C-alpha positions as CSV (number, residue, x, y, z in Angstrom):
1,M,-121.5,3.8,-9.8
2,S,-124.0,6.4,-8.5
3,T,-121.7,7.3,-5.5
4,L,-118.8,7.7,-7.7
5,K,-121.4,9.6,-10.2
6,H,-122.8,11.9,-7.1
7,L,-119.1,12.3,-5.8
8,L,-117.5,13.6,-9.1
9,I,-120.9,15.8,-9.4
10,T,-119.9,17.5,-6.2
11,L,-116.4,17.8,-6.8
12,W,-117.1,19.4,-10.1
13,R,-119.6,21.9,-8.7
14,T,-116.9,22.8,-5.5
15,D,-113.9,23.3,-8.1
16,A,-114.9,22.4,-11.8
17,R,-110.8,23.3,-12.4
18,L,-109.2,20.7,-9.9
19,T,-111.8,18.0,-11.1
20,A,-110.7,18.7,-15.0
21,V,-107.4,18.3,-14.1
22,G,-107.7,14.9,-11.9
23,L,-110.1,13.2,-14.5
24,L,-107.3,14.5,-17.2
25,M,-104.8,12.6,-15.4
26,V,-107.1,9.5,-14.9
27,G,-106.9,9.5,-18.8
28,L,-103.2,10.2,-19.1
29,L,-102.5,7.4,-16.8
30,G,-104.2,5.2,-19.1
31,A,-102.0,6.4,-22.2
32,H,-98.8,5.9,-20.2
33,A,-99.5,2.4,-19.2
34,A,-100.4,2.0,-22.9
35,G,-96.9,3.5,-23.5
36,M,-95.5,0.9,-21.1
37,V,-96.4,-1.6,-23.2
38,L,-95.8,-0.5,-26.7
39,D,-92.4,1.4,-25.7
40,P,-89.5,-0.7,-24.9
41,R,-86.9,1.9,-24.2
42,I,-85.8,1.7,-20.5
43,I,-84.5,5.0,-18.7
44,T,-82.5,4.3,-15.4
45,G,-83.2,1.0,-15.2
46,A,-87.3,1.6,-15.4
47,P,-89.8,1.5,-18.3
48,A,-89.5,5.0,-20.2
49,W,-92.8,5.8,-19.4
50,L,-93.4,4.3,-15.6
51,K,-92.5,7.8,-14.1
52,P,-95.3,9.8,-16.0
53,A,-97.9,6.9,-15.3
54,K,-97.0,7.4,-11.5
55,F,-97.1,10.9,-11.4
56,S,-100.0,11.3,-13.4
57,A,-101.7,8.7,-10.6
58,S,-100.4,11.1,-7.9
59,I,-101.7,14.4,-9.4
60,A,-105.0,12.7,-10.1
61,I,-105.2,11.6,-6.3
62,F,-104.0,15.0,-4.7
63,T,-106.5,17.1,-7.0
64,L,-109.5,14.9,-6.5
65,T,-108.3,15.0,-2.7
66,L,-108.1,18.8,-2.7
67,A,-111.4,19.6,-4.6
68,W,-112.9,17.4,-1.8
69,V,-111.5,19.1,1.0
70,F,-112.6,22.2,-0.4
71,T,-116.1,21.4,0.2
72,Y,-115.1,21.8,3.9
73,L,-113.9,25.1,3.3
74,P,-117.2,27.0,1.5
75,E,-116.4,30.3,3.1
76,W,-112.8,30.3,1.7
77,V,-114.1,31.7,-1.9
78,R,-110.9,33.8,-2.8
79,L,-108.4,31.3,-1.3
80,R,-109.5,28.3,-2.8
81,R,-109.8,30.1,-6.4
82,I,-106.2,31.0,-6.0
83,V,-105.1,27.8,-4.8
84,S,-106.9,25.7,-7.7
85,W,-105.3,28.1,-10.2
86,L,-101.8,27.6,-9.0
87,T,-102.4,23.7,-8.3
88,A,-103.5,23.0,-11.8
89,L,-101.0,24.8,-13.7
90,T,-98.5,23.6,-11.7
91,F,-99.4,20.2,-12.1
92,L,-100.3,20.5,-15.7
93,L,-96.6,21.9,-16.2
94,E,-95.1,19.4,-14.4
95,I,-96.6,16.3,-16.1
96,A,-96.1,17.8,-19.5
97,I,-92.1,18.1,-18.3
98,I,-92.0,14.8,-17.6
99,D,-93.8,13.1,-20.4
100,L,-91.4,15.3,-22.9
101,Q,-88.4,14.0,-21.3
102,A,-89.7,10.5,-21.1
103,W,-90.5,11.1,-24.6
104,R,-87.0,12.5,-25.5
105,G,-85.9,9.4,-23.3
106,T,-84.3,11.0,-20.8
107,T,-84.9,11.6,-17.1
108,S,-87.0,14.5,-15.5
109,H,-85.6,14.7,-12.0
110,F,-82.1,15.7,-11.0
111,N,-80.8,15.7,-14.6
112,V,-78.6,18.8,-15.1
113,G,-76.4,17.2,-18.0
114,T,-77.8,19.9,-20.5
115,P,-78.8,23.7,-20.2
116,L,-82.3,22.5,-21.3
117,N,-82.5,19.3,-18.8
118,G,-81.2,21.5,-15.9
119,M,-83.7,24.7,-16.7
120,L,-86.6,22.1,-17.0
121,F,-85.9,20.3,-13.8
122,Q,-85.3,24.3,-12.0
123,V,-88.8,24.8,-13.6
124,M,-90.3,22.0,-12.1
125,G,-89.0,23.0,-8.6
126,L,-90.0,26.2,-8.4
127,G,-93.5,24.8,-9.7
128,I,-93.6,22.9,-6.8
129,V,-92.2,25.3,-4.2
130,V,-95.4,27.6,-5.4
131,Q,-97.6,24.5,-4.9
132,T,-96.6,23.5,-1.3
133,L,-96.5,27.0,-0.5
134,S,-100.3,27.1,-1.5
135,T,-100.7,24.1,0.0
136,I,-99.7,25.4,3.5
137,A,-102.7,28.2,3.2
138,V,-105.1,25.7,2.8
139,A,-104.1,23.9,6.1
140,V,-103.9,27.7,7.9
141,A,-107.6,27.7,6.7
142,L,-108.5,24.3,7.8
143,F,-106.9,25.1,11.5
144,R,-109.5,28.0,11.4
145,Q,-112.5,26.2,10.0
146,R,-114.9,25.2,12.5
147,F,-116.5,21.4,11.9
148,A,-119.3,19.9,13.3
149,D,-117.4,16.4,13.7
150,R,-114.5,17.4,15.7
151,A,-112.4,14.4,15.1
152,F,-112.8,14.5,11.3
153,G,-111.7,18.2,11.1
154,W,-108.6,17.2,13.2
155,A,-108.2,14.2,10.7
156,L,-108.1,16.8,7.9
157,R,-105.7,19.6,9.4
158,L,-103.1,16.5,10.6
159,G,-103.6,14.6,7.3
160,I,-102.7,18.1,5.5
161,V,-100.0,19.2,7.8
162,I,-97.9,15.2,7.5
163,S,-98.8,15.5,3.8
164,L,-96.6,18.6,3.9
165,V,-93.8,17.1,5.6
166,G,-93.9,14.0,3.0
167,A,-93.9,16.6,0.1
168,M,-90.8,18.2,1.9
169,T,-89.1,14.9,2.1
170,G,-88.3,15.6,-1.6
171,G,-85.6,18.3,-0.4
172,V,-83.5,15.0,0.7
173,M,-83.5,14.0,-2.9
174,L,-82.4,17.2,-4.2
175,R,-78.7,17.0,-2.6
176,P,-76.0,15.7,-4.8
177,T,-74.7,12.4,-3.7
178,S,-71.2,12.1,-1.9
179,A,-70.1,10.1,-5.3
180,Q,-71.7,13.3,-7.6
181,L,-69.7,15.7,-5.3
182,D,-66.3,13.8,-5.4
183,A,-66.7,13.5,-9.2
184,A,-67.0,17.3,-9.7
185,R,-64.1,17.7,-7.3
186,T,-62.1,16.2,-9.7
187,G,-63.1,18.0,-12.5
188,H,-66.0,15.9,-14.2
189,R,-69.0,17.7,-15.1
190,M,-71.9,16.9,-13.0
191,T,-74.8,15.8,-15.1
192,V,-76.8,14.5,-12.3
193,A,-77.4,16.1,-8.9
194,G,-79.8,14.4,-6.3
195,A,-80.6,11.1,-6.0
196,H,-83.8,8.6,-5.2
197,T,-81.6,5.8,-3.9
198,V,-79.1,6.0,-1.1
199,G,-75.7,4.0,-1.2
200,A,-76.1,3.5,-5.2
201,P,-76.8,5.5,-8.1
202,D,-80.6,5.4,-9.4
203,G,-81.3,2.5,-11.8
204,G,-80.8,-0.8,-9.9
205,P,-83.6,-3.2,-9.6
206,G,-86.7,-1.8,-8.0
207,L,-89.9,-3.0,-6.8
208,S,-92.5,-3.7,-10.0
209,G,-95.0,-0.9,-10.2
210,T,-92.9,1.6,-8.0
211,G,-89.2,1.3,-9.2
212,W,-88.5,1.3,-5.4
213,S,-84.7,-0.3,-4.7
214,T,-85.0,-4.1,-3.9
215,E,-81.3,-3.4,-3.1
216,H,-80.6,-0.1,-1.6
217,G,-82.5,2.6,0.7
218,D,-84.7,4.7,-1.4
219,V,-86.3,8.0,0.0
220,R,-89.3,7.3,-2.1
221,V,-90.9,5.4,0.4
222,A,-91.1,7.5,3.0
223,H,-91.8,10.2,0.3
224,F,-95.0,8.2,-0.6
225,I,-96.2,7.5,3.0
226,G,-95.9,10.9,3.9
227,L,-97.6,12.6,0.8
228,H,-100.8,10.0,1.2
229,A,-101.5,11.3,4.9
230,L,-104.2,13.5,3.7
231,Q,-106.4,10.5,2.2
232,V,-105.3,7.7,4.9
233,L,-106.3,9.7,8.0
234,P,-109.7,11.1,7.2
235,L,-110.6,7.7,5.7
236,L,-109.4,6.2,9.0
237,A,-111.6,8.8,11.0
238,L,-114.5,8.0,8.9
239,V,-114.2,4.2,9.8
240,F,-114.4,5.2,13.5
241,V,-117.2,7.1,13.0
242,R,-119.2,4.2,11.8
243,R,-118.1,2.1,14.1
244,G,-119.9,4.3,17.0
245,W,-117.1,5.8,19.1
246,T,-117.8,9.2,20.8
247,E,-116.7,12.2,19.7
248,A,-114.0,12.5,22.5
249,G,-112.8,9.1,21.7
250,R,-112.8,9.6,18.2
251,V,-110.3,12.8,18.4
252,R,-108.2,11.0,20.9
253,V,-107.8,8.1,18.3
254,V,-107.4,10.4,15.1
255,W,-104.1,11.7,17.7
256,A,-103.2,8.4,18.1
257,L,-103.3,7.4,14.6
258,S,-101.5,10.8,13.3
259,A,-98.7,9.9,15.8
260,S,-98.6,6.8,14.4
261,Y,-98.5,7.9,10.7
262,V,-95.8,10.1,11.5
263,A,-93.7,7.5,13.3
264,L,-94.0,5.2,10.6
265,Y,-92.8,8.0,8.3
266,G,-89.9,8.3,10.4
267,L,-88.8,4.8,10.5
268,L,-89.4,4.8,6.7
269,L,-86.9,7.6,6.1
270,W,-84.6,6.3,8.7
271,Q,-84.3,2.9,6.9
272,A,-84.3,4.6,3.4
273,L,-81.2,6.9,5.1
274,R,-79.2,3.9,6.3
275,G,-78.8,2.2,2.5
276,Q,-81.3,-0.2,3.5
277,S,-84.2,-1.5,1.2
278,I,-87.5,-1.7,2.1
279,A,-88.0,-5.1,0.5
280,N,-84.7,-6.2,2.6
281,P,-85.0,-5.2,6.2
282,D,-82.2,-6.1,9.0
283,S,-83.2,-7.2,12.5
284,L,-83.0,-3.5,13.9
285,T,-85.7,-2.4,11.4
286,I,-88.0,-5.5,12.1
287,V,-87.5,-4.8,15.9
288,A,-88.3,-1.3,15.1
289,M,-91.7,-2.0,13.2
290,A,-92.8,-4.3,15.4
291,S,-93.0,-2.3,18.3
292,W,-94.5,0.7,16.0
293,A,-97.5,-1.8,15.4
294,V,-97.4,-3.0,18.9
295,L,-97.3,0.5,20.4
296,T,-100.2,1.8,17.7
297,A,-102.5,-1.0,18.8
298,C,-101.9,-0.4,22.6
299,A,-102.7,3.4,21.9
300,I,-106.0,2.7,20.0
301,G,-106.9,0.3,22.5
302,L,-106.6,2.6,25.0
303,S,-108.4,5.4,23.3
304,R,-111.3,2.7,23.0
305,L,-111.2,2.0,26.4
306,R,-111.3,5.5,27.6
307,A,-114.1,6.2,25.3
308,H,-116.1,3.3,26.9
309,S,-115.4,4.3,30.7
310,S,-116.5,7.8,29.4
311,R,-119.9,6.1,28.4
312,L,-120.2,4.0,31.2
313,H,-119.6,7.1,33.7
314,A,-122.1,9.4,31.6
315,M,-125.0,6.5,32.0
316,V,-124.3,6.3,35.4
317,Y,-124.4,10.0,36.1
């Protein structure tokens, strides 16, 4: 608890705005969880308040992570202030719209059934574009910032780049499906433009807690993995710091882990776009995933072997 308190104090001193939004989202997550218990309504096959709960959790993680990243950019005061305001306002607007639509008993994403629903969806889309551009600015700053620990610096840089790629996967979901386009060509008004699910309309059976389709492809799986590279890669870098790797060895393993992470993201996106559920992989996907695991283990092992050889060479000479 003392460590958590110290971390929150540090985040608050670095960026009170982002920290406040993150803590607010934690509170909203509790309210959304209560909504799932108290409100029996179902929207596209999932509890009405599941999407708000997932987004409040995601926003909390991102805003608190971004405040933490800012602790490594002490000289970029103006950039931090601009990005902080854009991020806070964008996410507050987004969660407000998602909550409003859940309260109204309808979907917030891909909903163009009425002028109001279409406008709200477009506002969210525009806000995310602005927020993504601001995150790109943070990525540029990280590449220009010097780090005492080069491995950790590369983990932050590569993590934010992969997260941006994961965020842009949302564009794949915005494309109208072939069924939606066929309906529009026959004169039917398009009420839904885009989908999470590949191979079927949204709303079928999904994994508990996530809603990811258990019968068809779901782009949200790769989207989720990509988005959280900014948290995973720096944490892995810290693990290798504690294990006593040399700096050169840790830099190599961070690059190896980053390449592995991108490969995993690509495999999951490939699986989803083939219309295949994460819960029911075919033999081709299983072989691809097994190959990914073996290659990742080999890359880390080779990095460690090179680091050990370099240490022995230094001791000899």
